[in-house]
C-alpha positions in Angstrom: -25.2 7.1 -0.8 -28.1 6.9 -3.2 -30.6 9.8 -3.6 -33.5 7.8 -2.1 -31.5 6.2 0.6 -32.5 7.4 4.1 -29.6 8.1 6.5 -29.4 9.9 9.8 -27.3 12.3 11.8 -27.3 13.1 15.5 -27.3 16.6 16.7 -26.5 17.7 20.3 -26.1 21.2 21.6 -23.7 22.6 24.2 -26.7 24.1 26.1 -29.5 21.6 26.5 -32.1 24.3 26.8 -31.5 25.1 23.1 -32.4 21.6 21.9 -36.1 22.3 21.4 -35.1 25.6 19.6 -32.9 23.7 17.2 -35.7 21.2 16.6 -38.2 24.0 15.8 -35.5 25.7 13.5 -35.2 22.4 11.5 -39.0 22.0 11.4 -39.4 25.5 10.0 -36.9 24.7 7.3 -39.6 22.4 5.9 -37.2 19.9 4.3 -39.2 17.4 2.3 -39.0 13.9 3.7 -37.0 14.9 6.8 -38.0 13.6 10.2 -36.6 14.9 13.4 -37.0 13.3 16.8 -35.7 13.9 20.3 -33.8 10.9 21.7 -32.2 10.3 25.1 -28.5 10.5 25.1 -26.4 7.5 25.8 -23.7 7.9 28.5 -20.2 7.0 27.6 -17.9 4.8 29.7 -17.6 6.2 33.2 -20.4 8.8 32.7 -23.5 8.8 34.8 -25.7 10.6 32.3 -25.9 12.1 28.8 -27.7 15.0 27.2 -30.6 14.4 24.9 -30.1 14.6 21.2 -31.9 15.1 18.0 -31.9 12.4 15.3 -32.5 13.7 11.8 -33.6 11.1 9.2 -33.6 12.1 5.6 -32.1 11.4 2.2 -28.4 12.5 1.8 -29.5 15.7 0.0 -32.0 16.3 2.8 -29.4 15.9 5.4 -27.0 18.3 3.6 -29.9 20.8 3.5 -30.6 20.3 7.2 -26.9 20.8 8.0 -26.8 24.0 5.9 -29.5 25.4 8.3 -27.0 25.3 11.3 -25.0 28.5 10.6 -28.1 30.6 10.6 -29.3 28.9 13.8 -25.9 29.5 15.5 -25.7 33.1 14.3 -29.2 33.8 15.8 -28.0 32.6 19.2 -25.3 33.6 21.7 -21.8 33.1 20.5 -20.9 30.4 23.0 -23.4 27.9 21.6 -22.2 24.9 19.7 -23.8 22.0 17.9 -22.1 18.6 17.7 -23.0 16.6 14.6 -22.4 12.9 14.5 -22.2 11.4 11.0 -21.4 7.6 10.9 -19.6 7.7 14.2 -17.6 10.8 13.4 -18.3 13.9 15.6 -17.8 17.4 14.5 -18.6 20.5 16.6 -19.8 23.6 14.9 -20.0 27.0 16.5 -20.3 30.6 15.1 -16.5 30.9 15.0 -15.6 27.8 13.1 -18.7 27.4 10.8 -16.8 28.3 7.6 -14.2 25.6 8.2 -16.5 22.8 9.5 -19.4 23.0 7.1 -17.5 21.8 4.0 -16.2 18.8 6.0 -19.7 17.9 7.2 -21.0 18.2 3.6 -18.3 15.9 2.4 -19.1 13.3 5.1 -22.7 13.3 4.1 -21.9 12.9 0.4 -19.8 9.7 1.1 
């Protein structure tokens, strides 16, 4: 992925009430060129509804920086909160207990 190429990731939270908090957290990170918007979730087969999500658009380095904000966000919340990150169709769930294992995988996916 080139340095100026814009890409996106989708972020969902296990507790929908934390979605705006995550958006604010990302906005406060002030990552140059990053755009965050709330989008309605898409129900899967057999589902009647889906949770809203955040779409984060930035360069690959901007997305890596945004993902690196997640551990601090999770640690500032209750331990049962998780964030699911979708990168090119691959979903990984990050929480306060697995952040050390999952973050390197996410960073590698974003660098591909």
